[in-house]
N, C-alpha and C positions, 0 to 999 in steps of 0.2 A: 927604479923603484917598482916593486911588484904590486899588481892590482889585488885588492882584498875583496873577497866575496862578502856581500852585505848580510847574507843569511847565516853562514857558518863562522865568519870572521877569520877564515884561513886564506892563504894566498891561492889565487885561481890556478896557478901552475901546478899545485899539489894534486888536484883531482879534477875530473870532468863530470859535473853533475848531470849532464844531458844523457850519459849512458845509464845512469841509475834510473832516470825517468823512463827511458825506453824499455828497460827490462821489467817494469812494473805495469805498463799500460796495457789494458785489454782492448783490443781494436776489433771492430765489427765491420765487415764488408758485405754489402748486399746490393742486388740489382733489382730495381723496381721499374715497372712499366708505367710510363706517363702518357700524357695525351698523344693522340695521333699515332698510336702503336710504336712509340719510341721508348728507348731504355735509358735509364740513368743509374750509374754506379755510385753508391753512397758509402763513404768511409766515416765512421764515428769512433770516438774513444781516444782521440789525441787531445791531451789536456792543455798543452802549451799553445797559446794563440798564435805566436810568431812562427812556431814550428809547423803548425797546420797550414799557415799561409804559404810558407816556403815549400812544404811538401806538395801542396796543391799546385803551385806554379810549376814545380819540376815535373809532376805527373802529367800536366796538360801539355807541356813541351815534349816530353818523352813519348806519350801515347798519341800525339797529334790530335787532340780533341779539345772541345770547349769545356767550360765548367766554372764553378765558383766555390768560394769558401765562406760559409755563414756560421757564426757561433761555434767554431771549431769542428764543423761538419764539412767534409770535402765532397762536392758533387761533381761528377764527371759525366759528360754526355757519351752514351754508348755502353757496351758491356765490356768491362775491363777487369773483371773480378780476379782472374788468375794473374794478370799482369801486375795489378796493384799489390797482391800478396807477395809475389816475387820481389817487387820493388821495395816493399817495406822490410823484407828479410835482408836485402842487400844494404839497407840503411841502418841495420843494427837492431831491429825489433825481433823479439823472440817468436819463432814459428808456432810454438804452443799457445801463445796468447793472442794469436790472430784468428778470429772466427770468421770463416767465409770460404 
């Protein structure tokens, strides 16, 4: 028996709603200087809470850095602006909608 999507009422095998969300999200990447002359890369604009947690976890592992996810905001220790942009493009986000 197929799983039915609660929102649309259609079978989940018919379409993938996550691709639709990725194509519409406007993401902002910025690097801020924090205390003790250290840098923090901040990624905002990811709407889905579970997706932001998963992306934050993957980025921390891939870039070998510490960080956290609070209120759909991903914070990574260090300057990883270009790496994050390339990572998000590989994950299916549109290059034109990524600001940074």
